[in-house]
Each structure stands twice: as structure tokens, then as C-alpha cells.
C-alpha angles and dihedrals in degrees: 000000000000130000132211115180095224091058112078136169143176122257132201122179136192116192133197107206143158115280089240092056132088121222122206134177133160093280128052121266109260098193142359118202141169088221136052122249110257093253091057099040093084093065095039111031099190146003121231113248089248095052137082131196115230123197119199131196124258115265124229114252110298142152114274092240090064095056111104133198119185124174128164147080100322136147122209134222114198118204116238092229127053130222098236103310092333120110113223116220137174119206120202137176109263091242090059099038096108088064094048092057093059 
């Protein structure tokens, strides 16, 4: 893949991840389910009992190097104040979460 700052696109991601994990992309998660939506079910017939299906919103146009996908055993701290209408969050590995809260 190459990147050129003047070439931009929109991104929308769906993740299948472990129930214990957190999934994060540039846009908020719009739904979490233990079943696939009907239109997706043909390609993926079932979800393991330890997995969930996350649907994320579509990004505005942005360069591909700014698109983020994070999945794993994370904890989240949410700031009390917002930046405009944007919620500010910090994700940390669970083993380091006590330091993130400080």
C-alpha cells in the first residue's frame, strides 16, 4: 500500500474479536452483537461463543495512514471534559491500567 496525502477516502470497519477484548477505530462503535447481521451471515455463517461482532461508523475522508484499528485486552479512561463534541479517551493494557488512571 502507498500513501499520498492528497488522496483520501472513507473507511468503515467491522471486527470479530474475543468477548474479553476492546475494539477501537477512528469512529465510535455503533453496535456489538453475538450474531452477524443477515447481509453478512452468508460470508461468515457463525460466531464462536467467545467472540462478538463490532460494527463501527464510517469515517470522514482521511488519509489511509490516519486510520486506526486497535483490538486487545485494554481498559479505558474517559476524560470528564470533551474537545468540542469529541470524547477524549485513553486506552491502556490492563496490566498498566493503574498508571493510566493517575
